[in-house]
C-alpha positions as CSV (number, residue, x, y, z in Angstrom):
1,T,45.9,78.6,41.2
2,Q,47.7,78.9,44.6
3,Q,46.6,75.2,46.5
4,T,47.0,74.7,51.1
5,L,49.2,71.6,51.5
6,M,48.6,72.1,55.3
7,D,46.9,74.5,57.7
8,N,47.0,75.3,61.5
9,V,50.9,74.8,61.7
10,K,51.9,76.8,65.1
11,S,55.5,75.1,64.7
12,A,57.5,72.9,62.1
13,Q,61.1,71.6,62.9
14,F,62.9,69.4,60.6
15,D,66.3,67.7,61.9
16,Y,68.5,66.0,59.5
17,Y,70.8,63.3,59.6
18,G,73.5,61.4,58.1
19,N,75.1,58.2,57.5
20,D,79.2,59.4,57.8
21,F,80.1,58.7,61.2
22,H,83.7,60.4,60.3
23,C,81.7,63.7,60.4
24,D,80.3,63.0,64.4
25,A,82.6,65.5,65.8
26,N,80.7,65.3,69.2
27,K,80.6,61.6,68.8
28,D,77.4,61.1,70.3
29,G,76.3,58.5,67.5
30,K,74.3,60.6,65.7
31,I,75.1,62.8,62.6
32,H,73.4,66.4,62.5
33,L,73.1,68.5,59.5
34,S,75.8,70.9,61.3
35,E,78.3,68.0,61.4
36,L,77.7,67.0,57.8
37,Q,78.1,70.6,56.8
38,S,81.5,71.0,58.6
39,C,83.2,68.2,57.4
40,S,81.6,67.2,54.1
41,V,81.7,69.3,50.7
42,S,78.3,67.4,49.4
43,P,76.2,67.2,53.0
44,N,72.9,66.8,51.1
45,D,74.1,63.7,49.5
46,K,75.1,62.3,53.1
47,I,71.5,62.7,54.4
48,I,70.1,60.1,55.2
49,R,67.0,60.3,57.6
50,V,64.5,63.3,58.4
51,D,62.7,63.6,61.9
52,I,59.2,65.9,61.6
53,N,57.9,67.8,64.4
54,L,54.8,69.4,63.9
55,T,52.3,71.3,66.4
56,M,49.2,71.7,64.9
57,K,46.6,74.1,66.5
58,S,43.1,75.7,65.3
59,G,40.7,77.6,66.6
60,N,39.9,76.6,70.2
61,Y,41.3,73.1,70.2
62,A,44.0,71.9,72.0
63,E,47.3,71.9,70.4
64,E,48.5,68.5,69.0
65,D,52.1,67.3,68.6
66,F,52.9,65.2,65.4
67,V,56.1,63.2,64.8
68,G,57.2,61.1,62.2
69,Q,60.6,60.3,60.4
70,A,61.2,59.8,56.3
71,W,64.1,57.7,55.6
72,L,65.8,58.7,52.2
73,R,65.7,55.1,49.4
74,N,68.7,54.3,47.6
75,R,71.3,55.1,50.4
76,S,73.7,54.0,51.9
77,T,73.5,53.4,55.9
78,L,77.5,52.9,56.1
């Protein structure tokens, strides 16, 4: 059977950040997924943090925003 993990999600955004500062093309101090993909053979191995932004809405209730971060374990920050 199929189970619902989450209902009433109006929008979801996931931003991925890496740890290889050689890939910081625009020199803003943040290594975005697109920069990792441009300069690395295996960008997924260099992701250390995921920012999560959800906007929820149910029926006549007002929209509500939820923001969180997930840090991947066992990844070097250097």
